[in-house]
C-alpha positions as CSV (number, residue, x, y, z in Angstrom):
1,M,5.5,-0.5,4.0
2,A,8.7,-2.5,4.0
3,Y,8.1,-4.1,0.6
4,S,8.3,-2.3,-2.7
5,I,6.0,-2.8,-5.6
6,S,8.6,-4.9,-7.4
7,T,8.9,-7.2,-4.4
8,A,5.2,-7.6,-4.1
9,F,5.0,-8.4,-7.8
10,A,7.8,-11.0,-7.5
11,I,6.0,-12.7,-4.6
12,Y,2.7,-12.7,-6.5
13,F,4.4,-14.1,-9.6
14,V,5.9,-17.0,-7.7
15,L,2.6,-17.6,-5.9
16,W,0.8,-17.6,-9.3
17,W,3.0,-20.3,-10.7
18,I,2.7,-22.5,-7.7
19,V,-1.1,-22.2,-7.9
20,L,-1.0,-22.8,-11.6
21,F,0.7,-26.2,-11.1
22,L,-1.8,-27.0,-8.4
23,T,-4.8,-26.3,-10.7
24,L,-3.5,-28.0,-13.8
25,P,-4.7,-31.5,-13.0
26,F,-8.3,-30.5,-12.2
27,G,-10.9,-31.5,-14.8
28,V,-8.5,-33.1,-17.2
29,R,-9.8,-36.2,-19.0
30,S,-7.3,-38.4,-20.9
31,Q,-7.8,-40.1,-24.3
32,H,-7.8,-43.4,-22.5
33,E,-10.6,-42.4,-20.1
34,E,-12.7,-41.1,-23.0
35,G,-12.1,-44.2,-25.0
36,G,-10.8,-42.4,-28.1
37,G,-7.8,-40.8,-29.4
38,A,-5.8,-40.4,-32.6
39,E,-3.4,-43.1,-33.7
40,G,0.2,-42.7,-32.6
41,T,-0.7,-40.4,-29.6
42,D,-0.1,-41.1,-26.0
43,P,-3.2,-42.6,-24.3
44,G,-2.6,-40.3,-21.3
45,A,-2.7,-37.1,-23.4
46,P,-5.6,-34.8,-22.4
47,I,-8.7,-34.4,-24.6
48,M,-9.3,-30.8,-23.6
49,A,-7.0,-29.0,-21.2
50,R,-9.2,-25.9,-20.9
51,M,-6.2,-23.7,-20.2
52,G,-8.2,-20.4,-20.3
53,R,-10.4,-21.5,-17.4
54,K,-7.3,-22.7,-15.5
55,L,-5.5,-19.4,-16.0
56,I,-8.5,-17.4,-14.8
57,W,-8.9,-19.6,-11.7
58,T,-5.2,-19.4,-11.0
59,T,-5.3,-15.7,-11.1
60,L,-8.3,-15.5,-8.8
61,I,-7.0,-18.0,-6.3
62,S,-3.6,-16.3,-6.3
63,A,-5.1,-12.9,-5.8
64,V,-7.1,-14.1,-2.8
65,I,-4.1,-15.8,-1.2
66,F,-1.9,-12.8,-1.9
67,G,-4.5,-10.4,-0.4
68,V,-4.9,-12.5,2.8
69,A,-1.1,-12.6,3.1
70,M,-0.7,-8.9,2.6
71,W,-3.5,-8.2,5.1
72,A,-1.8,-10.5,7.6
73,Y,1.6,-8.8,7.0
74,S,0.1,-5.3,7.4
75,A,-1.8,-6.3,10.6
76,G,1.4,-7.7,12.1
77,Y,0.4,-11.3,12.1
78,L,3.0,-12.2,9.5
79,S,6.4,-10.8,10.4
80,I,10.0,-12.0,10.5
81,E,10.1,-11.9,14.3
82,R,6.9,-13.9,14.7
83,L,7.9,-16.5,12.1
84,S,11.3,-17.0,13.6
85,K,9.8,-17.4,17.0
86,L,7.3,-19.9,15.6
87,M,10.1,-21.9,14.0
88,G,12.3,-21.7,17.1
89,T,15.2,-19.9,15.5
90,P,16.7,-16.8,17.0
91,F,16.2,-13.5,15.2
């Protein structure tokens, strides 16, 4: 395998953060939407962010995407030569 464990971990780490920022807006209700809120707070502030659920979903989604990408890489579907040919750049 061309990639070491540290490279795979770095790729997973970056993928995890991207997926986290994609999952953050799901299920968030603002104080304005709920019709309440404390005095002096922003009406767009969330009532309950439910970060625990989002972290679990982020980890699961990232693991699936990473697993599919690693399978595609090991099967030869995802390689530098193939990607450069697809993008039209010489390798």
